[in-house]
C-alpha positions as CSV (number, residue, x, y, z in Angstrom):
1,M,-27.2,233.6,43.8
2,T,-27.2,237.1,45.4
3,L,-29.4,240.0,44.2
4,T,-26.3,241.7,42.8
5,S,-25.2,238.7,40.7
6,K,-28.8,238.2,39.5
7,T,-29.0,241.8,38.4
8,F,-25.6,241.5,36.7
9,A,-26.7,238.3,34.9
10,L,-30.0,239.9,33.8
11,G,-28.2,243.0,32.5
12,L,-25.6,240.9,30.6
13,F,-28.4,238.9,29.0
14,L,-30.4,241.9,28.0
15,S,-27.3,243.7,26.6
16,L,-26.3,240.7,24.5
17,G,-29.8,240.4,23.2
18,M,-30.0,244.0,22.3
19,T,-26.6,243.9,20.5
20,S,-27.8,241.0,18.2
21,A,-31.2,242.8,17.7
22,F,-29.4,245.9,16.3
23,A,-26.8,244.0,14.2
24,Q,-27.5,243.9,10.5
25,S,-27.9,240.5,8.9
26,N,-26.1,239.4,5.8
27,H,-29.2,237.7,4.3
28,S,-30.0,240.3,1.6
29,S,-29.4,239.7,-2.1
30,I,-29.5,241.4,-5.5
31,H,-30.9,239.3,-8.3
32,G,-30.9,240.8,-11.8
33,T,-31.0,240.3,-15.5
34,V,-29.0,242.0,-18.3
35,L,-31.1,242.8,-21.4
36,D,-30.5,244.4,-24.8
37,P,-32.9,247.1,-26.2
38,S,-35.2,244.4,-27.7
39,G,-35.5,242.5,-24.3
40,A,-33.1,239.7,-25.3
41,L,-30.9,238.4,-22.5
42,I,-27.2,239.2,-22.6
43,P,-25.0,236.3,-21.3
44,K,-21.5,236.8,-19.9
45,A,-21.8,240.5,-19.1
46,Q,-19.5,241.9,-16.5
47,V,-21.4,243.1,-13.4
48,I,-19.7,245.2,-10.7
49,V,-21.6,245.8,-7.5
50,T,-20.3,248.6,-5.2
51,G,-21.7,249.5,-1.8
52,A,-21.7,252.9,-0.1
53,D,-19.3,251.4,2.5
54,G,-16.6,250.6,-0.2
55,F,-17.7,247.0,-0.7
56,T,-17.0,245.9,-4.3
57,R,-17.7,242.6,-6.0
58,T,-17.2,241.7,-9.7
59,L,-19.2,238.8,-11.2
60,E,-20.6,237.8,-14.6
61,S,-24.1,237.2,-15.8
62,D,-24.8,233.5,-16.6
63,D,-25.8,232.0,-20.0
64,A,-29.3,233.2,-19.4
65,G,-28.2,236.8,-18.7
66,A,-29.0,236.5,-15.0
67,F,-26.8,237.5,-12.0
68,E,-27.1,237.1,-8.3
69,L,-25.1,238.5,-5.4
70,S,-26.0,237.1,-1.9
71,N,-25.0,237.7,1.7
72,L,-25.2,241.5,1.5
73,T,-26.0,243.9,4.3
74,A,-28.9,246.3,3.8
75,G,-27.9,249.5,2.1
76,S,-27.5,251.3,-1.2
77,Y,-25.5,249.7,-4.0
78,S,-24.5,250.7,-7.5
79,V,-24.6,248.1,-10.2
80,S,-22.4,248.8,-13.3
81,I,-22.8,246.4,-16.3
82,N,-20.5,246.1,-19.3
83,A,-20.8,243.8,-22.3
84,A,-19.0,243.7,-25.6
85,G,-21.0,245.5,-28.3
86,F,-23.1,247.4,-25.8
87,T,-22.9,250.7,-24.0
88,P,-22.3,250.4,-20.3
89,A,-25.1,250.9,-17.8
90,L,-25.3,252.0,-14.2
91,A,-28.2,251.4,-11.8
92,G,-28.8,252.3,-8.2
93,V,-30.2,249.5,-6.0
94,D,-31.5,249.8,-2.5
95,V,-31.3,246.6,-0.6
96,A,-33.6,246.0,2.4
97,E,-32.6,243.8,5.3
98,D,-33.4,240.1,4.7
99,K,-34.9,240.9,1.2
100,V,-34.1,240.2,-2.4
101,A,-33.8,243.3,-4.6
102,E,-34.7,242.6,-8.2
103,E,-33.0,244.7,-10.9
104,S,-33.2,244.3,-14.7
105,V,-30.8,246.5,-16.6
106,T,-31.0,247.2,-20.3
107,L,-27.8,248.0,-22.2
108,G,-27.8,250.2,-25.3
109,I,-26.3,249.1,-28.6
110,S,-22.8,250.5,-29.1
111,V,-22.2,252.0,-32.4
112,N,-18.7,252.5,-33.6
113,Q,-18.6,254.6,-36.8
114,E,-15.5,255.3,-38.8
115,I,-15.5,258.1,-41.3
116,E,-12.8,258.3,-44.0
117,V,-12.1,261.7,-45.6
118,S,-10.1,262.0,-48.8
119,A,-9.1,265.1,-50.7
120,N,-9.2,265.1,-54.5
């Protein structure tokens, strides 16, 4: 192998190594729970996770009020949660590379009030 081909091979090896070193991994996650004002868990709540890059995923909290979204890249996400009988909530979550971001979100009680007025 000539010096030129060795130099080329070394340069190729280093550039491929640097590319993978700067690539973001998809090993980050958001784990969360959906709670009511008393701290009770809310099952079957709709959870919408949106990333700054336009990524959107819709999922549902399980029977224990928990939700999990894996295989995320590091970045900022908004988590919107809706459940029947509760006011929606929005939380901002920063996800670090190869880490699990924990987020508990408390929904308020939705009050629908109907007022009837009659004239005598």
